[in-house]
N, C-alpha and C positions, 0 to 999 in steps of 0.2 A: 504494500500500500504506500502511496506517496503522501508527502506532507500536505498537499492541497486538499486531500481527501479527509484528513484528520484534524486540521487546524481549526481554530475558532476564528470566525470573522467578526464576532462581537467584540471589537477592539475599542478600548477607551483611548482617545487621543487628547493630549493636553499640550499646553504651551509651557515654556520654561519658567514663566512667572506665576503659575498656579501655586497655591500654598499646598503644603503636605496634607492639611485637613481637606482641602478641596479634592485633591487626588484620591485620598482615602474614601471620601464620601462617594465619588463617582465610581470607584472600583467596587465598593460595597453594593451600591445600587445595581450595578451590572453583574455582580457576582463573579468578578474576575480577580486574579492575583497579580496582575501587572497592567501598566498603561504605557502607551507609546508617548514619548515627549518629542515633539517636532520643533526644532529651532531653525526656521528657514534663513535667518540672518547670522547663524552661528555654526554650531558643531554638527548640525544635521539632525539625524534621528537617534534618539536614545531610548532607554527603557527604565521605568521605575517599578519596583516590586513591593509587595507587602513587607518583605524583609528590610528593604531600604527605609521604609516609613517606620517600622518597629525599631530599627537601630537608632534612628534620629530621636524618636520619642524616649527610648530607653536611656539615652544620654542627656535627658532633660532639655532637649531643644524644643522650642515653641512651634507646634504644628500650624499655628495661625500666622507665624512670621517667616518660617522657613519656606524657601521656594524649591520647586522640584529640580530646577537647574543645578542646585548645589548637592543633590542627593541621588542623581541618576548615573547610570553607566552609559558613557558615550561610546566606549569601545565595544560595541555590540557585535556578537556573532550572529550573522544573518543566515537564515535557511532559505534554500531555493524551494519553490513549490514542487519541483520535480524530484527532490531528494526522497529517499525512502524514509519511513519512520525509524528504521534502524540507524540510518545515517544521522538523523536528528537526535536520537537518543545517545549515540556515540559522541556527538558534539557537546551535548549537555554534560555528559560524564567527564569529558576532557576539560571543559571549562568550569565545571562545578556550579552550574546554574540550572534553573528549572523552567526557563522560558526562552524561546527563540522567536525573534521577529522574522516573519516571512516576507521577503521582498521579491518583486518581479521588476527588475531594473531599479528605478527609484520609487516605485509604487509599493506602499505597504498593503499587503493582501490580508494579513492576519497575524496571529500568534499561535505557535504550537507549544504546549506545556507538557510537563510530565503527566499531568492528569489526562490530557488528550491521548497520549501514547498508551497509557495504562488502559484507558477505556477501549481503545482499538484492540489491544492485545487480549484483553479479557473477552471482548465480544467475538473475536475470531478464533480463540483457542479454547477457553473454558466453556463459553456458552454455545459454541457451535455444535 
């Protein structure tokens, strides 16, 4: 199975000036564990995750004052929609992360997460 068949297209997209509270609220509302942060005038496309927000709050930073730009990963590993889910899983293991932004050229198509991969593997092996 390829990444485009397993990825989530319910992607939350933010700007670099959103607060951590705004990011957390949008992610909670959409029931996702990450959001894409697009900075067209700066570093390009980054990602912020639940863990990034928890780390900031856990070190007593103010979620209403802190901006996403200061807490995201800009050095994102991108997945191709034509990768296999095994390739995506291997990239996650190598990088130590749970989400990959799926790009087609410069276009964000979605995000594939560990949860997506597990869902596919369970439905094709255990439930088949």
